[in-house]
VEXLUMFI-960557 format. One record per residue (C-alpha): residue in three letters; x, y, z. Coordinates in steps of 0.1 Angstrom, whole numbers, padded with zeros to 4 digits, always signed. Example, Ala and Ser with C-alpha at 12.3 -4.5 7.8 and 13.67 -1.06 7.14 Angstrom:
BEGIN
ALA+0123-0045+0078
SER+0137-0011+0071
//
This chain:
BEGIN
MET-0064+0552-0234
THR-0076+0561-0199
GLY-0059+0548-0168
SER-0090+0528-0158
SER-0089+0510-0192
LYS-0053+0500-0186
GLU-0062+0488-0151
GLN-0089+0466-0165
ARG-0065+0450-0189
GLN-0039+0443-0163
GLU-0042+0410-0144
SER-0044+0413-0106
PRO-0012+0403-0089
GLY-0009+0366-0082
SER-0038+0355-0104
GLY-0021+0350-0138
VAL-0007+0318-0153
GLY+0024+0308-0134
SER+0014+0327-0103
PRO+0014+0311-0069
THR-0024+0310-0069
HIS-0026+0294-0103
ARG+0001+0268-0094
ARG-0017+0260-0061
SER-0050+0255-0079
ARG-0034+0233-0106
TYR-0017+0212-0079
ILE-0050+0206-0060
ALA-0068+0198-0093
GLN-0041+0173-0104
ALA-0040+0157-0070
GLY-0078+0153-0069
LEU-0079+0139-0104
ILE-0051+0114-0097
ALA-0069+0103-0065
ALA-0101+0097-0084
LEU-0084+0078-0112
TYR-0065+0055-0087
ALA-0097+0048-0067
ALA-0118+0042-0098
ALA-0092+0018-0112
THR-0089-0001-0079
LEU-0125-0004-0066
PRO-0138-0027-0094
MET-0112-0052-0083
ILE-0123-0052-0047
GLN-0135-0088-0048
ASN-0105-0100-0067
PRO-0078-0117-0046
LEU-0052-0105-0070
ALA-0058-0069-0058
TYR-0059-0075-0021
GLY-0047-0111-0015
PRO-0013-0125-0005
VAL-0003-0125-0042
GLN-0011-0091-0055
VAL-0010-0076-0090
ARG-0029-0044-0085
LEU-0028-0029-0120
SER-0039+0005-0107
GLU-0004+0007-0092
ALA+0007+0016-0128
LEU-0006+0051-0121
THR+0023+0055-0096
VAL+0044+0065-0126
LEU+0025+0098-0126
ALA+0049+0108-0098
LEU+0076+0110-0125
PHE+0058+0141-0139
THR+0041+0160-0111
PRO+0044+0163-0073
ALA+0006+0163-0071
ALA+0008+0126-0077
VAL+0022+0121-0042
PRO-0008+0131-0022
GLY-0032+0121-0050
LEU-0021+0085-0051
ALA-0021+0083-0013
ILE-0057+0097-0011
GLY-0069+0074-0039
CYS-0054+0044-0021
ALA-0070+0053+0012
VAL-0104+0056-0005
ALA-0101+0023-0023
ASN-0088+0004+0007
GLY-0115+0020+0028
ALA-0140+0000+0008
MET-0124-0032+0022
VAL-0137-0024+0058
ALA-0171-0037+0049
GLN-0156-0070+0037
PHE-0129-0076+0063
GLY-0141-0055+0092
PRO-0121-0031+0114
THR-0088-0049+0107
ALA-0090-0035+0072
LEU-0083-0001+0087
LEU-0047-0013+0088
ASP-0048-0013+0050
VAL-0063+0021+0049
VAL-0036+0036+0072
PHE-0005+0016+0063
GLY-0013+0008+0027
SER-0018+0045+0021
LEU+0014+0052+0039
ALA+0033+0028+0016
THR+0018+0045-0014
LEU+0027+0079-0001
LEU+0063+0069+0006
GLY+0067+0051-0027
ALA+0053+0080-0047
ALA+0075+0105-0028
TRP+0106+0083-0037
THR+0095+0083-0073
TYR+0091+0120-0075
ARG+0124+0127-0057
LEU+0143+0105-0081
ARG+0123+0113-0112
ARG+0153+0121-0132
ARG+0164+0084-0129
PRO+0132+0066-0138
ALA+0146+0031-0134
VAL+0156+0038-0098
ALA+0126+0060-0091
LEU+0100+0033-0099
LEU+0116+0011-0072
GLY+0098+0033-0047
PRO+0064+0017-0049
VAL+0078-0018-0052
VAL+0100-0015-0021
ALA+0075+0004+0000
ASN+0046-0019-0006
ALA+0066-0051-0003
VAL+0081-0041+0031
ILE+0051-0024+0046
VAL+0020-0042+0032
ALA+0035-0076+0038
ALA+0039-0068+0075
TYR+0001-0063+0082
LEU-0016-0082+0054
PRO-0015-0115+0073
ILE-0036-0099+0101
VAL-0061-0086+0076
LEU-0065-0119+0057
ALA-0063-0142+0088
ALA-0101-0148+0087
THR-0102-0157+0050
GLY-0079-0187+0052
LEU-0059-0175+0022
TYR-0027-0182+0040
ASP-0037-0218+0049
THR-0022-0232+0017
PRO+0009-0254+0018
LEU+0038-0237+0000
LEU+0066-0262-0008
GLY+0055-0284+0021
VAL+0053-0254+0046
HIS+0021-0239+0059
VAL+0028-0202+0055
SER+0002-0195+0083
ASP+0023-0213+0108
SER+0043-0182+0116
TRP+0042-0145+0110
LEU+0078-0146+0097
TRP+0069-0171+0070
MET+0038-0150+0061
TYR+0059-0118+0060
LEU+0087-0133+0038
PHE+0061-0148+0015
GLY+0043-0115+0012
VAL+0075-0095+0006
VAL+0083-0117-0024
THR+0049-0120-0039
ILE+0039-0083-0034
ALA+0072-0071-0048
ALA+0067-0093-0079
GLY+0032-0080-0084
GLU+0043-0044-0079
PHE+0071-0049-0104
VAL+0046-0061-0131
ALA+0022-0033-0124
VAL+0048-0005-0120
TYR+0076-0013-0144
LEU+0057-0032-0171
VAL+0023-0016-0172
GLY+0033+0017-0157
GLY+0064+0019-0178
LEU+0043+0016-0210
LEU+0020+0043-0196
ALA+0050+0066-0189
VAL+0062+0061-0225
ALA+0028+0067-0239
LEU+0025+0100-0219
ARG+0058+0112-0232
LEU+0053+0102-0268
SER+0018+0117-0269
GLY+0029+0150-0253
ALA+0005+0145-0225
ALA+0035+0145-0200
ARG+0039+0182-0207
ILE+0003+0188-0197
VAL+0005+0166-0166
GLY+0039+0179-0155
GLU+0048+0210-0135
//
């Protein structure tokens, strides 16, 4: 066998499976796919108050469990969230940009928490719940002020009377909705990925 034939059979450095180039390409592909899945799962609910209102159960948040399996989910989920929330600008105007920026930040921080604590799933999945409840509740009243959704008496108190009431109301309702989406729906998704073996494909 000639030397040239041997060279043809050898892979170029850094191009094989497990090489830095391959890992980088896989990371980018996974992040792009996760971003597309999140946006596609969220956009159909754009007119549904349960996805963007003061009481939120955004079922697409179940995809945050993907951060248990791959670091690509961290930027992927944040980008997908930014794309989906960007569609709200046409409906709510420039104030919806708060949701694009800070909603995506909440998703980014929650996903980063999940990936960092992935070996302890019960604690890891608290990331999206806490991040969204604390951050989204702070600006959501501003975004929804024009809709009148906060002008509903709650136990005899008009939540729209003060930002503090709106914030506390939002923390509770958003955390509850996130818990349903992440722990219940997302938990089932995580189990299904592990049992089907798909987790090994998605993972690092």
